[in-house]
N, C-alpha and C positions, 0 to 999 in steps of 0.2 A: 504494500500500500504506500502511496506517495501523497505528499501534500506540499503546496507552496503556501506559506503563511506570511502575511504582511501585517505589520502593526499599522493601524489606521486611526485617523481622527473621526472618520465616518465612512460607511460603505453601504451600498444597497444593491438589490437585484430587481430588475423590472422584466416582466413577461407580458407581451401584448399590451404595452402601455400601462400596466398595473404594477405598482411596487409590491412585491410579494415578500420581501425581507429587507430589513434595514437595521443598522446599529449606529451608535455614536462611537466614542473611543473604545477600542478593543482590537480584535484580530479578525482578518478576513482569511479563511482557510479554503483554498481550492483543493479538493480531495479527489484523487484518482485511485481506481481499484484495478488491480491486476488479476489475471486469470486464476492464480493460485492463492488469492487472499481468502481469509475466513474471518469469522466473528472475533476470534482472539486477536488477530492483527488489527481489526477495526477498533477494538477496545484499547489496544496498545497505542494506536495513533491518537485516539481521543486523550489518553493520558499524557502523551507527549505535548499535544497542543495545550492542554490544561495547565501543565507544569512548566512550559517554556518561559524562561526568565528573560524577557526582552523589554520590560518596562523599567526605565531607570528611576530610582527614587534616591532620596538623600542617604539611605542606609543600604544601598545595593540594588541589584536588579530584581524585579518581582514578576510574577506570572499573572495571567488573568484569574487564576484560582485564588492567588494571594490578594488581589485587588478587587475582586468581584466584578470584573469587566466581561462584556459579552463577546461572542464570536459569531460571525456570519459564515456558514458552511455552504459551499457551492460545489456540486459534483462537477468533475473536470476530467473526462476520459482521455483528453488529449495529453495528459501528463505521461501517458504510456506510449506516445508516438515514437516510432523508431525511424530516425532520419539519417541513418548511416549510409544508405545507398540511394542514389538517384535524387529526384526532386519531389517525389510523392511520399508522404509519411505512410508508414504501415501501422495499423492499429491491432496487429495480431496479439500483442501482449496485454491489451486492455480487456477487462472482463466484459462479457455481454451484459446488457441491461438487466436481465432477470437475476444475475448474480450480483451486479454492482449496486443496484438500488437498495436492497436490504442491508448491504454492508455500509453504505453511506448513512442509512437510517440508524445503524448501530453506532456509528461514530457520534451522531447527534444524540442518541439516547444515552450513551455513556457520558458525554459532556454534561447532559442534564442531570444524570445521577450524581455527578460530582458537584452539582449546584451552580453550574454555569448557565446563564441566559443564552439561548441559541436562536438565531434567526437562520432561515434557509432559503435557498433558491428552489426551483421546481425541477425535479429530476426529468431529464429527457427533453425539456423545453428549450426553445431558443431564447436565451437570456441575455440581457444587457447588464453587465456588472460595472458599477461605478465605485471608485474608492479614492480617498485622499490619504496617501501614504504618509506616515509619520517617520521621520528620521532621515532618509527612508531606511526601513528595516524589513527586508524580505529574505526568508530562509526556505531552503528545501529540506523537507523531512522525509524519511523513509523508514518503514518497518519491513525489513526483508523477511523472506521465507526462512524458517528455521533450517539450520544446516543439518543434512543427513549424515550418516556414517561416512567418514572419509572425505567429507566436503568441508572446506574452510570458508567461512563467510567472508565477504569482501569488506 
């Protein structure tokens, strides 16, 4: 599972002219699901987002969990684009919608279980995402597949 997380002063998602999700200061998390992802990885991603210490304070960096800030979660299958060959991205590593949607929902559910206010986009819709980046602070997160016998994780 992959995410691109941006610290924002505000962010919103619009579908067909209607704002379906919006936050003030917090995090925008674009979440991509790979073919081999599962609910455990979704919960691990939520934990990473919740605990990511990217908000500077007088006594060190804090997370959205520490500060009670919201997150806007938007499904983003294009995070699994393979652009190594040619000019046309391959989406072979992205999970199909029937697998991806419940796992994005699990990320949202786990964030909420941790007490985070969560706004969302609309899965599978053509969305317009607007954000005002703070810092700017944008990070790539990944929860890799567990290593099997004889396999060394990267």
